[in-house]
Structure formats: C-alpha cells, structure tokens
C-alpha positions as CSV (number, residue, x, y, z in Angstrom):
1,M,139.8,106.2,56.0
2,T,138.2,109.1,57.9
3,V,137.1,112.4,56.5
4,S,137.0,115.4,58.8
5,A,134.5,118.1,57.8
6,V,135.8,121.4,59.2
7,V,133.2,124.1,59.5
8,P,134.1,127.6,60.6
9,V,131.2,129.5,62.1
10,L,130.4,133.0,63.3
11,N,126.8,133.7,64.2
12,D,125.5,130.9,61.9
13,A,123.2,129.0,64.3
14,D,120.3,128.4,62.0
15,A,122.4,127.4,58.9
16,L,124.7,125.3,61.0
17,G,121.8,123.3,62.4
18,R,120.7,122.4,58.9
19,L,124.2,121.5,57.8
20,L,124.7,119.2,60.8
21,D,121.5,117.4,60.1
22,D,122.8,116.7,56.5
23,L,126.1,115.4,57.9
24,H,124.7,113.2,60.7
25,G,124.6,109.5,59.9
26,S,127.8,109.2,57.9
27,P,130.0,106.9,60.0
28,A,133.2,107.8,58.2
29,L,132.7,111.5,58.6
30,E,134.0,113.4,61.6
31,V,132.4,116.9,62.0
32,V,134.6,119.6,63.5
33,V,132.9,123.0,64.2
34,V,135.2,126.0,64.9
35,D,133.5,129.0,66.5
36,G,135.0,132.4,66.1
37,G,133.1,134.1,68.9
38,S,129.4,133.7,68.0
39,E,126.8,135.5,70.0
40,D,123.7,133.8,68.6
41,G,123.8,130.3,70.0
42,S,126.0,128.7,67.4
43,V,128.0,127.0,70.1
44,D,124.9,125.3,71.5
45,V,123.9,124.1,68.0
46,A,127.4,122.8,67.5
47,A,127.2,120.5,70.5
48,S,126.0,117.7,68.2
49,A,129.2,117.8,66.2
50,D,132.1,115.4,67.0
51,V,134.5,118.2,67.9
52,V,133.8,121.8,68.9
53,V,136.8,124.3,68.8
54,T,137.0,128.0,69.7
55,S,139.3,130.3,67.8
56,A,139.9,133.9,67.0
57,P,137.6,135.0,64.1
58,G,138.8,134.7,60.6
59,R,138.1,131.8,58.2
60,G,141.8,130.9,57.7
61,Q,142.6,130.9,61.4
62,Q,139.4,129.0,62.3
63,I,140.1,126.3,59.7
64,R,143.7,125.9,60.9
65,A,142.4,125.5,64.4
66,G,139.9,122.9,63.3
67,V,142.5,121.0,61.3
68,A,144.8,120.8,64.3
69,Q,142.0,119.0,66.2
70,A,140.7,116.9,63.4
71,R,141.7,113.2,63.2
72,G,140.8,112.5,59.5
73,D,143.2,111.6,56.8
74,W,141.2,113.9,54.6
75,L,140.0,117.4,55.4
76,W,136.8,118.9,53.9
77,F,136.2,122.6,54.4
78,L,132.6,123.6,54.4
79,H,130.8,126.9,54.9
80,A,128.1,126.8,57.6
81,D,125.4,127.7,55.1
82,S,126.2,124.7,52.8
83,R,123.8,121.9,52.2
84,V,125.0,118.4,51.6
85,S,123.2,115.5,49.9
86,Q,123.8,111.8,50.5
87,T,124.6,111.5,46.8
88,L,127.4,114.0,47.2
89,L,128.8,112.1,50.3
90,V,129.0,108.9,48.2
91,A,130.7,110.8,45.4
92,L,133.2,112.4,47.8
93,N,134.1,109.0,49.2
94,G,134.7,107.8,45.7
95,C,137.2,110.6,45.0
96,M,139.4,109.5,47.9
97,A,141.0,106.3,46.7
98,S,144.4,108.0,46.7
99,P,145.8,111.2,48.1
100,G,145.0,114.3,46.3
101,W,142.7,117.3,46.5
102,G,139.6,118.8,44.8
103,F,136.3,120.5,45.2
104,C,132.6,120.2,44.5
105,R,130.4,121.6,41.8
106,V,128.3,124.3,43.4
107,R,124.6,125.2,43.2
108,L,123.1,128.3,44.6
109,D,119.9,127.8,46.6
110,G,117.9,130.6,45.2
111,P,115.5,130.5,42.2
112,G,115.8,132.3,38.8
113,W,117.8,132.2,35.7
114,A,120.3,134.9,36.9
115,L,121.5,132.7,39.8
116,R,121.7,129.8,37.4
117,M,124.1,131.8,35.2
118,V,126.2,132.8,38.3
119,E,126.6,129.2,39.4
120,T,127.4,128.1,35.9
121,A,130.1,130.7,35.6
122,M,131.5,129.7,39.0
123,N,131.7,126.1,38.0
124,W,133.2,126.9,34.6
125,R,135.8,129.2,36.2
126,T,136.9,126.6,38.8
127,G,137.1,123.9,36.1
128,I,139.3,126.0,33.9
129,T,141.6,127.5,36.5
130,G,141.7,124.8,39.3
131,I,141.1,127.7,41.8
132,A,138.0,127.2,44.0
133,T,136.4,129.2,46.7
134,G,135.0,128.0,50.0
135,D,131.6,127.8,48.5
136,H,132.9,124.8,46.5
137,G,133.8,122.6,49.6
138,I,137.5,122.2,49.1
139,F,138.8,118.7,50.2
140,V,142.4,117.7,50.6
141,H,144.5,114.8,51.9
142,R,146.3,115.8,55.1
143,R,149.7,114.9,53.5
144,L,149.2,117.4,50.7
145,L,147.9,120.1,53.1
146,E,151.0,119.7,55.3
147,A,153.2,119.9,52.2
148,I,152.0,123.4,51.5
149,G,152.3,124.5,55.1
150,G,148.6,124.1,56.0
151,V,145.7,126.4,55.3
152,P,146.9,130.1,55.2
153,A,145.8,132.0,58.3
154,L,144.1,134.7,56.4
155,P,140.8,136.4,57.2
156,L,139.8,136.2,53.5
157,M,141.3,134.6,50.3
158,E,142.6,131.6,52.3
159,D,140.7,129.4,49.9
160,I,142.2,131.0,46.8
161,E,145.7,130.9,48.3
162,C,145.3,127.3,49.4
163,C,144.2,126.2,45.9
164,R,147.0,128.1,44.3
165,R,149.6,126.3,46.4
166,L,147.9,122.9,46.0
167,R,147.7,123.3,42.2
168,R,151.5,123.3,42.1
169,L,151.5,119.8,43.6
170,A,148.6,118.0,41.8
171,R,145.6,118.6,39.6
172,P,142.3,119.0,41.4
173,R,139.5,116.5,41.2
174,R,135.9,117.7,40.9
175,I,132.8,116.1,42.4
176,E,129.7,116.4,40.1
177,P,126.8,116.1,42.6
178,P,126.5,119.7,43.6
179,L,127.2,121.3,47.0
180,V,124.4,123.7,47.7
181,T,125.4,127.1,49.0
182,S,123.4,130.1,50.1
183,A,122.5,132.8,47.6
184,R,121.8,135.3,50.3
185,R,124.6,137.7,49.4
186,W,123.7,137.8,45.8
187,Q,120.0,138.3,46.7
188,R,120.8,141.0,49.3
189,D,123.4,143.0,47.5
190,G,122.4,142.4,43.9
191,I,124.0,139.9,41.4
192,V,125.9,142.4,39.3
193,A,127.3,144.3,42.4
194,T,128.3,141.0,44.1
195,V,130.0,139.6,41.0
196,L,131.9,142.9,40.5
197,L,133.0,143.0,44.2
198,M,134.2,139.4,44.1
199,W,136.3,140.0,41.0
200,W,137.6,143.3,42.4
201,L,138.7,141.6,45.6
202,R,140.5,138.9,43.7
203,M,142.3,141.3,41.4
204,R,143.4,143.3,44.4
205,Y,144.7,140.1,46.1
206,W,146.6,138.9,43.1
207,A,148.1,142.4,42.9
208,G,149.4,142.1,46.4
209,A,146.8,143.8,48.6
210,D,146.6,142.9,52.3
211,A,144.0,140.2,53.0
212,V,143.0,142.0,56.2
213,D,142.1,145.1,54.3
214,L,140.2,143.0,51.8
215,A,138.3,141.2,54.5
216,R,137.2,144.6,56.0
217,R,135.8,145.5,52.6
218,Y,134.1,142.2,52.0
219,Y,132.4,142.0,55.4
220,G,131.3,145.7,55.3
221,D,133.5,147.1,58.0
222,V,134.7,149.9,55.8
223,G,132.9,151.9,53.1
C-alpha cells in the first residue's frame, strides 16, 4: 500500500522545505509537489520530492494534476504550510486498512487562547458535519475519489465540494494526532475578521456563487 501526499504550492518555498523535511524518511509515502507558477524558488525546494508537476494555478487544478501523476492507492492532500509528526504518520497508516476517506484533527501553530478556540471550533465543526477544509489534510482512497469524478477543478472550495461528494459514499474517518497548520492568516488579518470571511465565503458557495469570484475575494484580488 502506497500513500501519495499531493502538495499544491505557489510561492511557498520556506514552508515547503519544512514540510518536506517532515515527510522524508517514510518509505510508504510518495511526495508529489505541484507548482502553480512560483517565482520564489519553490520548484528548487521541491526537487527533493518524489514527483514534481507544473500546473495552472488554482488548488483544485493543481491537486488534480498531482493525482494524475501519483502512484499511490491513497491520496493525501496537504497544504505547503502544514507540519506533520511521525505520530500522525503512524496514525494515518492505521486508518488505511480498508478503502475510505477522512481527515486529520488540526492545530494552529500560533500561541494564545484565541487560536485554541478557533482550532477547537474547526475540529468540532468537521466532526459534526463531515466537511473538512484543506487545513485538515483530507485523505481518500483512489477508488472513492474516482467514484466522485476526482477532485473538483476549482480555485477555491474544492475541499468543501470534495467532502460533500465523498460524504454521500462513506462516513469520514478522523485522525487524532493533529496536523499542524499555519495561523498566519488569522494573525495577519485578525481572528474575528478571518472567521467571518470564511463563513461568508462558505455561505456564498452553498448559495451558488462562482468559486472563481470567491477565490478572488479570498486571495485579495478584489476589494
């Protein structure tokens, strides 16, 4: 059994280097980095991965490109700014005795009670709804992913849509050792503003808004 970790990147050289250090040394793990046109040396850092793919930018498109080149029975979608412990890798392997899908409990890497509340709410929400975001490190057996038509080629909300489709086929599994993710957006833009933006984007998406327009808002291309 092989697990392919698919990591979309765009100007994430420093964070990617740390993640690749975490993932090296796991013999059953293939690392696939998908660059969306970085200008900061991310491609050079990615040279230590098993597979390096180039793609048009957009997380959904990049992940699809990575999946097409990955050899694993299982696919694991990671953000470049994630950090992975050996305990988590052992727990991940233990979740893969039979085909299915799931995600990790998340921990934000910043200090303070406010971020602890945010991560607690994130974990509570995913546990109740079975809908995870990319911060949670979604993993899925290739057979199930193919059954839903693959990862949606969306610039944003590809994780939400993927979980929504997978949830119709099977209940998700959750890994308890946390996947650590960057708190930089909450720290930069403010916790309340970031939480409100995330909920606004999701409500707009559920109401039928175009994911391209939502991506422009999320990434700051429009007001």
